[in-house]
C-alpha positions in Angstrom: -5.8 -9.9 6.2 -2.7 -8.1 4.9 0.2 -9.4 2.9 3.8 -8.6 2.2 4.5 -9.5 -1.4 8.0 -10.0 -2.6 8.7 -9.7 -6.3 12.2 -10.7 -7.6 14.3 -12.6 -10.1 16.0 -15.7 -8.7 19.8 -15.8 -9.3 20.8 -17.3 -12.6 24.6 -17.9 -12.1 25.5 -21.3 -10.6 27.2 -20.1 -7.4 24.5 -17.7 -6.3 21.8 -20.2 -7.4 23.2 -22.9 -5.1 23.6 -20.4 -2.2 20.1 -19.1 -2.7 18.7 -22.7 -2.7 20.6 -23.6 0.5 19.0 -20.6 2.3 15.4 -20.6 1.1 14.0 -22.8 3.9 15.8 -20.7 6.5 14.4 -17.4 5.1 10.9 -18.8 5.1 11.2 -20.0 8.7 12.5 -16.5 9.7 9.6 -14.8 8.0 7.0 -17.0 9.6 8.4 -16.2 13.1 7.5 -12.5 12.6 4.7 -11.4 15.0 1.3 -11.8 13.3 2.6 -14.0 10.4 0.0 -16.6 9.4 1.3 -18.2 6.2 3.8 -18.1 3.3 3.2 -19.0 -0.3 5.6 -18.7 -3.3 4.8 -18.6 -7.0 7.1 -18.8 -10.1 6.4 -17.2 -13.4 5.6 -19.9 -15.9 7.1 -18.3 -18.9 10.4 -16.9 -17.5 8.9 -13.4 -17.2 10.6 -10.9 -15.0 10.2 -10.8 -12.1 10.1 -14.6 -12.0 9.3 -15.1 -8.3 6.4 -13.8 -6.2 5.8 -14.6 -2.6 3.0 -13.7 -0.2 3.6 -13.5 3.6 0.2 -13.3 5.2 -0.5 -11.4 8.4 -3.6 -11.0 10.6 -3.6 -7.2 10.4 -2.3 -4.4 8.3 -0.4 -3.0 11.3 1.5 -6.3 11.9 2.4 -6.4 8.2 3.7 -2.8 8.4 5.7 -3.5 11.5 7.2 -6.6 9.9 8.1 -4.7 6.7 10.2 -2.2 8.8 11.7 -4.8 11.1 15.3 -5.8 11.5 14.6 -9.5 10.7 13.0 -8.4 7.4 15.9 -6.2 6.5 18.2 -9.2 7.2 16.3 -11.5 4.9 16.2 -8.9 2.1 20.0 -8.2 2.5 20.7 -11.9 2.3 18.6 -12.2 -0.8 20.4 -9.2 -2.3 23.8 -10.8 -1.5 22.8 -13.7 -3.8 21.6 -11.5 -6.6 17.9 -11.5 -5.8 16.8 -7.9 -5.3 13.3 -8.0 -3.9 10.7 -5.3 -4.3 8.4 -5.5 -1.3 4.7 -4.4 -1.5 2.2 -4.1 1.3 -1.1 -5.4 -0.1 -4.6 -6.2 1.2 -7.6 -7.9 -0.2 -9.9 -5.6 -2.2 -13.2 -4.7 -0.5 -14.9 -5.9 -3.8 -13.4 -9.4 -3.3 -12.8 -9.9 0.4 -13.1 -13.7 -0.2 -12.3 -15.6 -3.4 -15.1 -15.8 -6.0 -15.4 -19.4 -7.0 -15.9 -20.3 -10.6 -18.4 -23.1 -9.8 -20.7 -20.5 -8.4 -20.4 -18.2 -11.5 -21.1 -21.1 -13.9 -23.8 -22.6 -11.9 -27.5 -22.5 -12.7 -28.1 -22.0 -9.0 -29.6 -18.6 -8.1 -26.5 -16.5 -7.2 -28.4 -15.0 -4.3 -28.7 -18.5 -2.7 -26.0 -19.1 -0.1 -23.7 -22.1 -0.9 
């Protein structure tokens, strides 16, 4: 799996905030139409840190993510975000080989032998 991570601050002025909110669902739909796109998830910083928004666009392969990052539809979404005052930094990320799957807390805290499959 590979991901395109967006990091940005949402607009704070009323006009741009309203325009941003009107377009969010369209941008997500555009991103999910990219070849190889699997899922989209967005996160907001809980304590008004900057950047205050993080998104993950998941792809099947690193190559599909690279192609999407350089595509015209991606440029269009980023330009529209920028027009409303949200300048996104885009990172291409992948899961670490040390944690290819999430490590579950219940397994770590369990008295079960960690070598025993769950």
